[in-house]
N, C-alpha and C positions, 0 to 999 in steps of 0.2 A: 477570444475566450480567455477569461481570467484564470482558468484551471484546466489543465489537460496532462495527460501522461502518455509518453511513448514507451511501449513495452520492449522494444528491441527483440533481438534474437540471440540471447546468450548461449554460449557453447555449454553442453551438458556433460558432466562426468558420471561415470558409473556409480551407482549407489543401490545396493541390494536391499538394505533395511535401515531404518532410522526409528528413533524413539517416537518422533512425531513430525508432523508437516514442516515445522520450523527447522528442525535438525536436518531433515531430508534436503531442504533448500540450501542450508549451509554446506552440506556434502556435495550436492549436485552442481553447484555453481562456484567456480574459483574466483579469486580476487581479480584475476585477468579477464574474467567473462564481461561481455558487453552489459552496461548498465541500464536500468530503466531511468528514464528522465521525467521528472515531475516539473511542469511549467506553471509557475505561480505568477500571475500578473506580468508575463513575458520574461520572467527570470527562471533560467533552466537550473534544476537542482538534480545532481546525480543520486541515484539510489541503487547502489550495488545490491544484486540479488542475493549473494551468498552472505552478505552481512547485514545491510540495513533491512531489506525486505524480510529476511528471516527473523529479525528482531521485531519488526512492526506487525508481523502476521497475527499474532494472538490478540492484539487490540484492533487490527483493521477489520477482521471478519465480524466481530461483535458490532463494531461501529456501523458497518454497512447494513447489518441486519436491524440495528436500532433505528437508523434514520429513514428506513423504508416503512417502519410502522406508521399507520394513520395518526396514532396519538402522540408521535413524536414532536416535541417542541424544541428542546435544546440539550446539548450535552457538552462534555469536555473530554479531550483525549490527550494523553501525554505520549508523544513519541520518544522512546528512551534510548535510542541508538546514540553513540557519541558522535557519529558522523551525520545523523539526521535527528537532531534533538529539538522538539518544539512543543509547545502547549497550544492546542487549537480549542477554542470554544465555537461550537457550531450551533447556529440558530435557524430554525425554519422560518421562511417568510413566504407564505403562499406555497408555490411549487418550487422554490429556491432555497438554498443554503447561503447563509452568510458565515464565512469562516474568518474569525479573528484570531490571528496567530501571534505568539510570542516565540521568536526564533532564538535558540540557544547555540546551536551548532549545525553546520552543514559542510559537506565536501566543497572546497573552494571558497569558504568563509564569506558566504553571500548574506549573512544575517542582516547586516545593516541595509543593505539594498532591498532585501525581502521586506523588511520593516518599513522602509521608505514607500514601498509600493502599496502597503496597506492591506485591507481586508480583500478577500476573494469572494466573489458572489457567483454561484453556479447553480444550474438546476439540479434538483436531487437526482433526476434520471442521468444527466450527464455526469455528475460526481461518481455515481455507482458504476456507470459504464466505463468511465476511464480507469477506475481501479480494477474492474473486471478484466481488462486487457491483460494487466499483469498476472492477476489470478488465473485466468485461462492459460497463459503460458506456463505457469508453474504446475497446474493440474495436469496439463497435456504432457509435460516432461515427467512427471511422477508416474503417470499411467504408462507411458511409453517405455519407461524403465523398469516397469513392474516393481516398483518400490514397496516393500512391506513396511507398514507403519504399526509400531506397538500401540500408540494412541492415535486413532484416526478421527477423532471428533472434529477438530478444525478442517480437516481435509473434506469430511463429509458435509459439514456446514458450507464450506466453499463450493462444492459441487451443487448444493441446493441453491445457493445464491445465483450461481451461474445458469442454473436451469430456469430461473424465473425471468 
């Protein structure tokens, strides 16, 4: 498979309340917690929960919503964390997505290797289900900790995505 994600089982710290889901993630997972691993054409890229995933969340949820719409044809997303910075152009081709990436920075400095490996082609269903593993882990931890969110929009949208 050219695209997969290992969600892992990061240790969770107590977080009673947060401004939003991204802030809750930053509070709940320390920098020493187990990372999620994105595998791009056999290259593993670490995604720390408390940093990268917290930073990506506000773009990830709308992206997953968008690519599941029947009228979706293409989009671009900029992942803006300094340890996971990339521009992805995502184009639908039948039931698959072709992801063309320009890698700017990753933990481990794998940008040139990732660029050499080229585009990733993955079915839309697999792309969504791979990201859903990480989102499910986060939602489960927020609910288990009874974290109160001042702004729960992305949290509720994530739960809707996971329910479909």
